[in-house]
Each structure stands twice: as structure tokens, then as C-alpha cells.
C-alpha positions as CSV (number, residue, x, y, z in Angstrom):
1,M,127.1,145.6,157.9
2,N,124.3,146.0,155.4
3,S,123.1,149.4,153.7
4,N,121.2,150.3,156.8
5,G,124.2,150.0,159.1
6,T,123.1,146.8,160.8
7,E,124.9,143.4,160.9
8,L,124.4,141.1,157.9
9,G,122.0,138.3,158.6
10,S,122.8,134.7,157.7
11,M,120.5,133.0,155.2
12,R,120.2,129.2,155.0
13,L,119.8,127.7,151.5
14,A,118.9,124.3,150.7
15,T,118.0,122.0,147.7
16,F,116.4,118.6,148.0
17,N,115.4,116.1,145.4
18,I,112.5,114.5,147.3
19,L,111.6,111.5,145.1
20,H,107.9,112.6,145.5
21,G,108.3,112.1,149.3
22,R,109.1,108.4,149.2
23,S,111.5,106.8,151.6
24,L,113.8,103.9,150.5
25,T,113.5,102.4,153.9
26,D,109.9,101.1,153.5
27,G,109.1,102.4,150.0
28,K,106.2,104.6,151.3
29,V,105.3,108.1,151.0
30,D,104.4,109.4,154.5
31,V,103.3,113.0,154.4
32,D,104.0,113.6,158.1
33,R,107.5,112.2,157.6
34,F,108.2,114.3,154.7
35,A,107.0,117.5,156.5
36,A,109.3,116.7,159.4
37,A,112.3,116.2,157.0
38,V,111.6,119.7,155.5
39,R,111.1,121.2,158.9
40,S,114.4,119.8,160.1
41,L,116.4,121.5,157.2
42,D,115.3,124.9,158.7
43,A,115.9,126.6,155.4
44,D,115.1,130.1,154.6
45,V,115.1,129.4,150.8
46,L,114.4,125.8,149.6
47,G,114.5,124.3,146.1
48,L,112.6,121.0,145.6
49,Q,112.7,118.6,142.6
50,E,110.6,115.5,141.9
51,V,107.6,117.1,143.6
52,D,104.1,115.7,143.3
53,C,100.8,117.6,143.4
54,D,97.5,115.5,143.6
55,Q,99.2,112.3,142.7
56,P,97.6,109.1,144.0
57,R,101.0,107.7,144.9
58,S,101.5,110.5,147.4
59,H,98.0,110.5,148.7
60,G,96.8,113.2,146.6
61,A,98.8,115.7,148.5
62,D,100.2,119.1,147.4
63,L,103.7,118.5,148.6
64,T,104.8,122.1,147.9
65,T,102.2,123.5,150.2
66,I,103.0,120.9,152.9
67,A,106.7,121.9,152.6
68,A,105.9,125.6,152.8
69,Q,103.8,125.0,156.0
70,A,106.5,122.9,157.5
71,M,109.3,125.5,157.0
72,G,107.2,128.6,157.5
73,A,107.7,129.8,154.0
74,R,105.7,133.0,153.3
75,E,106.1,132.5,149.4
76,H,106.2,129.4,147.3
77,R,105.6,128.5,143.8
78,F,105.2,125.1,142.1
79,M,105.9,124.5,138.3
80,A,104.6,121.4,136.8
81,T,106.8,119.7,134.1
82,M,104.6,116.6,133.7
83,A,100.8,116.1,133.9
84,G,98.9,113.0,134.6
85,V,100.0,109.9,136.5
86,P,103.1,107.7,136.2
87,G,102.9,105.6,133.0
88,K,100.5,108.1,131.4
89,W,102.7,111.2,131.7
90,S,102.3,114.1,129.3
91,A,104.4,117.3,129.0
92,A,102.8,120.1,131.1
93,I,101.7,123.0,129.0
94,G,102.3,126.7,129.9
95,N,104.1,128.2,132.9
96,E,101.1,128.6,135.4
97,P,100.6,126.1,138.2
98,P,98.0,123.4,137.1
99,Q,94.5,123.5,138.4
100,H,94.1,121.3,141.5
101,S,92.8,117.8,141.0
102,V,94.9,117.5,138.0
103,P,97.8,115.2,138.9
104,S,101.2,116.8,138.1
105,Y,104.9,116.6,138.9
106,G,107.6,119.1,138.8
107,I,109.8,121.5,140.8
108,A,109.2,124.0,143.6
109,L,110.8,127.1,145.1
110,L,110.0,128.2,148.7
111,S,111.1,131.3,150.7
112,R,110.7,132.8,154.0
113,H,111.6,136.2,152.5
114,P,109.2,138.2,150.2
115,V,109.4,137.7,146.5
116,R,109.2,140.7,144.3
117,H,109.2,138.7,141.0
118,W,108.6,135.3,139.9
119,R,109.8,133.9,136.6
120,A,109.1,130.5,135.0
121,I,111.5,129.0,132.5
122,R,111.1,126.2,130.1
123,L,114.4,124.6,129.1
124,P,115.4,122.9,125.8
125,R,114.5,119.2,125.4
126,L,115.7,116.4,123.3
127,H,112.8,114.6,121.6
128,G,112.8,110.9,120.8
129,R,114.8,108.1,122.5
130,I,118.4,108.9,123.3
131,P,121.0,106.2,124.0
132,V,122.5,106.6,127.3
133,M,125.2,104.5,129.0
134,H,124.6,103.4,132.6
135,A,127.2,102.2,135.1
136,G,127.5,98.4,135.1
137,R,126.0,98.0,131.6
138,R,127.7,97.1,128.5
139,R,125.2,98.6,126.1
140,P,123.4,102.0,126.2
141,V,119.9,102.2,127.1
142,L,117.3,104.1,125.2
143,I,115.8,106.9,127.3
144,K,113.0,109.3,126.6
145,D,113.7,112.5,128.4
146,E,111.1,114.4,130.4
147,P,110.5,118.2,130.0
148,R,112.8,120.3,132.1
149,A,112.2,123.6,133.7
150,A,113.4,126.3,136.2
151,I,111.7,128.8,138.7
152,A,113.5,132.1,139.4
153,A,112.5,134.4,142.3
154,V,113.8,137.9,143.0
155,L,113.9,137.9,146.8
156,D,113.7,141.1,148.9
157,T,115.9,140.2,151.8
158,P,116.9,142.5,154.8
159,D,120.4,142.8,153.1
160,G,119.1,143.7,149.5
161,L,117.7,142.0,146.5
162,M,118.9,138.6,145.4
163,T,117.8,136.0,142.7
164,V,117.6,132.4,143.5
165,V,116.8,129.8,140.7
166,V,115.8,126.1,141.2
167,T,116.0,123.5,138.4
168,H,116.3,119.8,137.8
169,L,118.2,119.1,134.6
170,T,118.2,116.1,132.4
171,L,120.3,113.0,133.1
172,I,121.4,112.9,129.4
173,P,125.2,113.6,129.4
174,G,126.0,116.7,127.5
175,W,122.5,118.0,127.1
176,N,122.4,118.9,130.9
177,A,125.3,121.1,130.2
178,V,123.4,122.7,127.4
179,Q,120.5,123.4,129.6
180,L,122.6,124.8,132.4
181,R,124.4,127.3,130.2
182,R,121.1,128.3,128.6
183,L,119.5,128.7,132.0
184,V,122.4,130.9,133.3
185,R,122.1,133.1,130.1
186,L,118.3,133.4,130.6
187,V,118.7,134.8,134.2
188,R,121.8,137.0,133.5
189,G,119.7,140.1,133.7
190,L,118.1,139.4,137.1
191,P,119.4,141.2,140.2
192,R,122.7,140.0,141.9
193,P,123.7,138.1,143.8
194,L,122.5,135.1,141.9
195,V,122.1,131.5,143.4
196,V,121.3,128.5,141.1
197,L,120.4,125.3,143.2
198,G,118.9,122.0,142.3
199,D,119.7,118.5,141.0
200,L,121.8,119.2,137.9
201,N,122.8,115.7,137.0
202,L,126.3,116.8,136.8
203,S,129.1,115.8,139.1
204,G,131.6,117.6,141.2
205,R,132.9,120.9,140.0
206,L,131.6,120.5,136.5
207,P,128.6,123.0,137.0
208,A,131.0,125.7,138.4
209,R,133.5,125.2,135.5
210,M,130.7,125.4,133.0
211,T,129.0,128.5,134.3
212,G,131.9,130.5,136.0
213,M,129.8,130.5,139.2
214,R,131.2,129.6,142.6
215,P,130.3,126.3,144.4
216,L,128.8,127.4,147.8
217,A,128.4,123.8,149.1
218,S,130.6,120.8,148.3
219,A,129.4,117.4,149.7
220,L,128.4,114.0,148.3
221,T,124.6,113.7,147.8
222,F,123.9,110.6,145.8
223,P,122.9,107.9,146.4
224,V,121.3,108.6,149.8
225,G,122.7,105.7,151.9
226,T,126.6,106.0,150.9
227,P,126.8,108.8,148.6
228,V,129.5,108.7,146.0
229,R,128.8,111.8,143.9
230,Q,127.5,115.3,144.2
231,I,125.0,115.9,141.6
232,D,122.9,118.4,143.8
233,H,124.5,121.9,143.8
234,I,124.3,125.4,145.1
235,L,126.1,127.8,142.9
236,G,126.6,131.5,143.6
237,A,127.6,134.6,141.6
238,G,127.9,138.2,142.7
239,P,128.0,139.5,146.3
240,V,127.2,136.4,148.3
241,R,129.5,134.5,150.6
242,T,129.3,131.4,152.6
243,T,129.3,131.6,156.4
244,S,129.4,127.8,157.1
245,D,130.6,124.8,155.3
246,G,128.0,123.1,153.0
247,A,126.6,119.8,154.2
248,S,124.6,116.9,152.9
249,L,121.8,115.4,155.1
250,D,120.1,112.0,154.9
251,L,116.6,113.0,156.0
252,G,115.0,109.5,155.8
253,V,113.2,110.5,152.6
254,S,114.3,110.2,148.9
255,D,117.2,108.6,147.1
256,H,119.2,111.8,147.5
257,Q,120.6,113.6,150.4
258,A,119.6,117.3,150.9
259,L,122.3,119.9,150.4
260,V,122.5,122.9,152.7
261,V,124.7,125.9,153.3
262,E,124.5,129.3,155.1
263,V,125.3,132.5,153.3
264,E,125.4,136.4,153.8
265,V,124.1,138.6,151.1
266,H,126.2,141.7,150.6
267,P,124.9,145.1,149.4
268,A,125.2,145.7,145.6
269,G,128.9,146.8,144.7
270,A,130.3,145.2,147.9
271,P,133.5,143.2,147.2
272,T,132.9,139.4,147.7
273,P,135.6,137.0,148.8
274,G,136.6,134.4,146.3
275,R,136.8,134.2,142.5
276,D,133.8,135.2,140.5
277,R,133.8,135.7,136.8
278,R,130.2,136.6,136.6
């Protein structure tokens, strides 16, 4: 029961690194196929990473708006991390969405529930070229990291307020842990329960151990065909509990599988099953 004496409703959460809507099957971006993939998730709250807006490679589409229409989201927010086109990227400046007709790339958060408050967060970035070891290589590869960010939304659900945060962390080992810990500290004062979801570029239970949050969905997500790692996560803290097993889904788009789980939001102060140090 919620505070109004009615049964708690289930909410479906999902995160999806969409690879700007491109399918590995044919190497193409098909906007209708992307919309169908998002629609099939039937998510109430959806976090997206690697999202294009007005990019030639994705037919100049605003993929956030397309996703919002497909899932029936009443609220959505896109945050650019990069401006320009591939090969001529520059860091996006400021926290407001870019003007249309300016090609950009970033993250997005979409919700069927009303949003009381949005917050855009820039995460710390390493500058210069960083040596990173890749599987199968004997020597490190020098990588110039892109800017990283997060979007937080305080949702007004039928069962109370909750905060959802979407992010896409760096693939540089160690620094992604710094970004995740910083992010959790920055949103600590927002209403509970708190859900952090996205492509964290951290495997398995590492994000849960680093933050003290609970993994709400455990499933392999990368690479898409035969996934061997979970680097996409949905983490929870406070009065939220799962009502289904989490699952990863191959939607025919991207090099990642989408990650989904159903949860219940409990009134503030209600006991929540499971260990929660935050």
C-alpha cells in the first residue's frame, strides 16, 4: 500500500546505450527501427546513452524526441556532451540543451511520470591522451577521453517522490570509479529512493561495491550478440525494491543490450528489503 492506502504500482526502469541508433546487423541507422526498439521496452523511465541530435549520420533526427514519442514519455531531457560531427568534435558548453540544427551527442532521460526538478551535472574529465590497455593487445592505446555528464530528475510518482539519474562514464579504468563516486556524492541530497542507471563502463558488482547501492538488475549486456560482461547498470538506494528479475534484451539496435527491471517505490520511511548502506 502507498500513503493513500492504495496498492503500490510497479514501475519499469530501463537503460540503453543506443550507439546513435545504429544496428550492427546492417550498419545503418533506421529511425523507425530505433523507435520500435524503444517502444518494445515499455519503460516508464528510460536512460539513454550515445544519443544523437541533428547528426547527419542519424539523418538529422532528434533521437530523444523520437524515443519519447515511442514510449509515451510526458517528460524528457537531452544533455549534450559533445558538439559538432564525428571527427570534428568539441566539448559541449553549459548545461542547457543545444539549439536545434547544431549537431550534438550526449545522454537523455525520459519519464512517463511528471518531473518536479531537473539537474544537469558535469563530471570530472581527464585531459590529454591516456594509455589504456585493451583485451588482445600487448601495448596500451592512447585515448583522449570525451566529456562525461549526468542528468538527475526528481519524479513525482503515484507512490511518492524518487530521484533517477542517468549517466555514461568514461572507459578509462579507475577514472570511471572516480566519476561514479563523485556523482553519488553530488546527488546525495536529492529525494529518496535514488536510482542511478546507465553505461558505467564498470563490470559486475563493482559499481554496487563502490557506492553502497543495491544492484537492481543483474544481466550481461555487452557485447550485444553474445554478452560476456555487464557494464550497463541499474542501482538503487532507499525505499525501492524489485518486483521482477532484471533482464538484458537484444533489440536489434546498438552494440549493447538494453537492461530492464520492474520496481516498487515505497513511501518515505518504509522499510526496504535488502541491504542498503545509503
